[in-house]
Legacy VTK file of the C-alpha trace (Angstrom):
# vtk DataFile Version 3.0
C-alpha trace
ASCII
DATASET POLYDATA
POINTS 79 float
61.345 167.994 80.254
63.648 171.104 81.505
65.031 170.871 84.678
63.567 173.305 87.234
66.546 175.140 88.506
66.201 176.313 91.930
69.175 179.205 93.068
69.613 178.875 96.779
72.434 179.094 99.404
73.003 177.571 102.933
70.614 177.846 105.466
68.631 179.678 103.520
64.882 179.243 105.045
62.834 180.961 102.414
64.907 178.950 99.826
63.571 175.598 101.654
59.978 177.198 101.796
60.391 177.050 98.315
61.692 173.529 97.757
59.137 172.457 100.339
56.166 174.167 97.969
57.481 172.796 94.690
57.773 169.445 96.179
53.887 169.658 97.167
53.504 170.568 93.574
55.058 167.844 92.187
52.856 165.511 93.752
49.466 167.313 92.671
50.891 167.323 89.062
54.421 166.152 87.331
56.899 168.644 87.344
60.528 168.275 85.675
63.274 167.511 88.164
64.411 170.518 90.398
67.908 171.005 89.958
69.988 173.438 92.984
72.634 175.595 92.328
74.298 177.441 95.034
73.890 181.200 94.303
77.301 182.217 95.057
79.481 179.310 93.384
79.186 181.523 89.865
80.314 185.270 90.329
77.883 186.198 87.487
75.286 184.421 89.055
75.379 186.193 92.458
75.418 189.435 91.081
72.538 189.167 89.583
70.571 187.044 91.619
72.254 187.430 94.809
69.469 189.731 96.863
66.797 188.070 95.123
67.444 184.561 96.189
65.650 181.658 96.334
65.209 182.000 92.486
63.720 179.871 90.134
65.023 178.999 86.592
63.623 177.450 83.463
65.832 177.406 80.429
68.058 180.223 82.189
65.003 182.397 82.615
63.741 183.483 85.801
60.047 182.338 86.655
59.755 183.661 90.035
61.776 184.495 93.147
61.397 184.802 97.126
58.304 183.291 96.954
57.181 180.344 94.751
54.468 181.763 91.927
52.599 178.930 91.621
50.677 180.408 88.163
54.175 181.896 86.608
55.519 178.874 87.009
52.666 176.183 85.353
52.205 179.191 82.636
55.927 178.819 81.971
55.657 175.148 81.802
52.529 175.065 79.657
54.469 177.430 77.110
LINES 1 80
79 0 1 2 3 4 5 6 7 8 9 10 11 12 13 14 15 16 17 18 19 20 21 22 23 24 25 26 27 28 29 30 31 32 33 34 35 36 37 38 39 40 41 42 43 44 45 46 47 48 49 50 51 52 53 54 55 56 57 58 59 60 61 62 63 64 65 66 67 68 69 70 71 72 73 74 75 76 77 78
């Protein structure tokens, strides 16, 4: 399975909420590994997603931002 990448930054409450929701979903069904990437660690990521964090990516494609869209994530994993 491909990793789920969550673009985040330190002390981001929305990021923590998305991670908690992903971990809860992972208890209900198998999910790929969750990888955290600091959006400010890469100038391109910061320019593209800096104001939208957290952003959930699969294979470099944004699935959702700010809040977890569970249905969009499950659709992307089935595809």
